C-alpha positions in Angstrom: 17.4 235.0 112.7 17.8 233.0 115.9 15.6 229.9 116.3 14.2 229.9 119.8 13.8 226.2 119.8 16.9 225.1 117.7 17.3 221.4 117.9 18.3 218.5 115.7 14.6 217.6 115.5 13.8 221.0 114.1 16.6 220.5 111.6 15.1 217.2 110.5 11.7 218.9 110.0 13.5 221.6 107.7 15.0 218.7 105.8 11.8 216.8 105.4 10.2 220.0 104.0 13.0 220.4 101.5 15.1 223.2 103.2 18.6 221.8 103.6 20.3 225.3 104.1 17.8 226.2 106.9 18.6 222.8 108.5 22.3 223.5 108.3 21.8 226.9 109.9 19.8 225.3 112.7 22.4 222.7 113.3 25.0 225.4 113.4 23.1 227.2 116.1 22.7 224.0 118.1 26.4 223.3 117.9 27.2 226.9 118.9 25.4 226.2 122.1 26.5 222.6 122.6 29.5 221.5 120.4 29.2 217.9 121.7 25.5 217.4 120.7 25.8 214.0 119.1 22.5 214.2 117.2 23.5 217.5 115.6 26.9 216.2 114.8 25.6 213.2 113.2 23.2 215.3 111.0 26.0 217.6 110.1 28.0 214.7 108.8 25.0 213.3 106.8 24.5 216.8 105.2 28.2 217.3 104.2 28.5 217.5 100.5 31.0 214.8 99.3 33.0 214.8 96.2 31.6 212.6 93.4 33.4 210.7 90.7 32.2 210.6 87.1 32.5 207.2 85.3 31.0 206.2 81.9 31.2 203.3 79.5 30.1 203.1 75.9 30.3 200.7 73.1 32.3 201.7 70.0 31.5 199.6 67.0 34.4 198.2 65.1 34.9 196.9 61.5 32.8 193.9 60.3 35.4 191.4 61.4 35.7 192.6 65.0 33.1 193.4 67.6 34.4 196.8 68.7 35.6 198.3 71.9 34.2 199.5 75.2 35.4 202.9 76.0 35.7 203.9 79.6 36.0 207.5 80.8 36.6 208.5 84.4 37.2 211.5 86.5 37.9 211.2 90.3 38.5 214.2 92.5 41.5 213.8 94.6 39.5 214.7 97.8 37.4 211.6 97.3 40.5 209.4 97.3 41.8 211.3 100.4 38.5 210.3 102.1 38.9 206.6 101.1 42.5 206.2 102.2 43.6 209.2 104.3 46.7 207.4 105.6 47.9 206.3 102.1 51.5 207.2 101.4 51.8 210.0 98.9 54.5 208.0 97.1 52.3 205.0 96.7 50.8 204.4 93.2 47.3 205.3 92.2 45.0 202.3 92.9 42.1 202.8 90.6 40.8 199.9 88.6 37.8 199.5 86.2 36.2 196.1 86.7 34.2 194.7 83.8 31.7 191.8 83.8 30.6 190.8 80.3 28.3 188.0 79.0 27.4 186.9 75.4 23.7 186.5 74.9 21.8 183.9 72.9 24.8 182.3 71.4 24.5 178.4 71.5 28.1 178.0 70.6 29.3 179.7 73.8 28.5 178.4 77.2 26.5 180.8 79.3 28.4 182.6 82.0 30.1 185.8 82.9 33.6 186.8 82.0 35.4 189.3 84.3 38.2 191.5 83.6 39.9 194.6 85.1 42.2 197.4 83.8 44.3 199.7 85.8 43.5 203.5 85.6 46.7 205.3 85.6 45.5 208.8 86.5 42.7 210.5 88.3 41.1 211.4 85.0 41.4 209.6 81.6 39.9 207.2 79.2 40.7 203.8 77.9 39.5 201.4 75.2 39.1 197.6 75.8 38.3 195.0 73.2 34.6 193.8 73.4 33.4 190.3 72.7 31.1 189.8 69.6 27.6 190.6 70.3 24.9 190.3 71.2 26.4 190.9 74.6 26.2 193.1 77.6 28.6 194.5 80.3 28.5 196.0 83.7 31.4 198.2 84.7 32.5 199.7 88.1 35.4 201.8 89.2 37.0 200.7 92.4 39.8 201.8 94.6 42.0 199.3 96.4 44.4 199.5 99.4 47.0 197.0 100.3 45.5 194.1 102.3 42.3 196.0 102.5 38.8 195.8 100.9 37.8 197.4 97.6 36.0 200.7 97.8 33.3 201.3 95.1 33.8 204.7 93.5 31.3 204.7 90.8 29.2 202.4 88.5 28.6 203.2 84.8 25.3 202.5 83.1 25.0 198.9 81.8 25.9 198.4 78.2 24.3 196.1 75.6 25.4 195.6 71.9 
């Protein structure tokens, strides 16, 4: 079915009404008539489905003498890394890191403040355990990608932990 008034504005209306597929079809029609329509090209880019990473962190209780560990699990689609660093040399090492920020709560013996740490993730998918401080404590964990002499790219953030 051809839209007599196919336009980026009509595609936006379809989106606002919850019809993304109809919006995509309208944009395809607009671009078939004018492949350089900037508004349509921008909307197509916004509607593009991007690969998503999965990242989680959980506290694993230890013996009475130790606090336990934080278990990290991640899965990053290769297509996502290609988007982040398309010019990266294939021979270069994987540059994924989990960054942790931890703090101990309500302990008068320990000065208040955050402790930061990071671990390298050796594969696109995997898990790793890290020693956790005695509780009560909390942690925030993020998965990042780094490039030489460049900024860190945030890949995913796990739910905050408290123990």
